[in-house]
C-alpha positions as MATLAB code, in Angstrom:
seq = 'MAKKEKTAQKPKNVSLVLQANNTEYQSSGDSIYEAISALPVPWIELKTKGNLIVSKGEKSAEKFMFLALLKRLLRSPLYRKLIADQLEYLLR';
ca = [
       0.286    8.208   59.696;
      -1.692    6.992   62.698;
      -5.127    5.546   62.206;
      -8.003    7.173   63.998;
      -9.718    4.956   66.493;
     -13.434    4.613   66.174;
     -15.254    5.748   69.247;
     -18.555    4.258   70.292;
     -21.419    6.676   70.001;
     -22.731    7.897   73.305;
     -26.403    7.322   73.987;
     -28.493   10.451   73.737;
     -29.311   11.640   77.234;
     -32.382   13.787   76.439;
     -35.534   12.367   74.891;
     -38.415   14.508   73.736;
     -41.985   13.629   72.751;
     -44.386   16.019   71.052;
     -48.022   14.947   71.263;
     -49.964   16.832   68.588;
     -52.359   16.018   65.715;
     -53.293   12.780   67.554;
     -49.724   11.602   66.889;
     -46.549   11.314   68.948;
     -43.359   12.671   67.402;
     -40.175   11.538   69.160;
     -36.622   12.786   69.058;
     -33.493   12.693   71.177;
     -30.282   14.632   71.537;
     -27.413   15.570   73.796;
     -29.251   18.717   74.902;
     -32.855   19.847   74.960;
     -32.177   22.311   72.150;
     -30.796   19.518   69.927;
     -33.792   17.316   70.714;
     -36.227   20.108   69.767;
     -34.289   20.778   66.575;
     -34.432   17.075   65.670;
     -38.229   16.815   65.832;
     -39.373   15.130   62.613;
     -42.490   17.253   62.030;
     -42.583   20.299   59.724;
     -44.300   23.268   61.332;
     -46.703   23.581   58.420;
     -48.281   20.184   59.258;
     -49.288   21.139   62.802;
     -53.046   21.681   63.132;
     -53.716   21.405   66.885;
     -52.267   22.315   70.241;
     -49.948   19.825   71.880;
     -47.866   18.651   74.813;
     -44.096   18.738   74.841;
     -42.665   16.077   77.169;
     -38.943   16.033   77.863;
     -37.084   13.462   79.949;
     -33.495   13.576   81.073;
     -32.374   10.592   83.082;
     -35.038    9.864   85.693;
     -36.583   13.349   85.587;
     -39.258   14.463   83.171;
     -41.206   17.655   82.539;
     -44.263   18.464   80.470;
     -45.228   21.742   78.819;
     -48.596   22.448   77.196;
     -48.373   24.654   74.110;
     -50.994   26.258   71.909;
     -50.752   25.990   68.128;
     -49.137   29.400   67.548;
     -46.402   28.645   70.084;
     -45.752   25.187   68.626;
     -45.354   26.614   65.137;
     -43.031   29.313   66.476;
     -41.029   26.628   68.300;
     -40.410   24.674   65.105;
     -39.680   27.751   62.945;
     -37.538   29.971   65.151;
     -34.116   28.946   66.540;
     -34.335   31.810   69.051;
     -37.656   30.552   70.425;
     -36.254   26.987   70.548;
     -33.483   28.254   72.819;
     -36.024   30.041   75.032;
     -38.202   26.943   75.438;
     -35.121   24.746   75.955;
     -34.047   27.008   78.826;
     -37.546   26.874   80.359;
     -37.622   23.081   80.159;
     -34.103   22.869   81.609;
     -35.334   24.939   84.552;
     -38.321   22.598   85.037;
     -35.994   19.580   85.138;
     -33.960   20.890   88.064;
];
């Protein structure tokens, strides 16, 4: 039986920062959708509007979001996909 070789983990190529509640929440992932899904803030704790800043390589994009949209972003996988596609378009 052959042993499996350990592969080095690839660095995450998308980093995301959510500025809300006078705090910065950071996450990263291989795609924008994964980075949004990995945000460490529960939607119930959001109390104010915020900025979503995504950077991929040398490019970065920023999206302002009101409270209702931020809560929907953290609750709904369908809305996460929609916002991920919009941010991907902004990064082109």
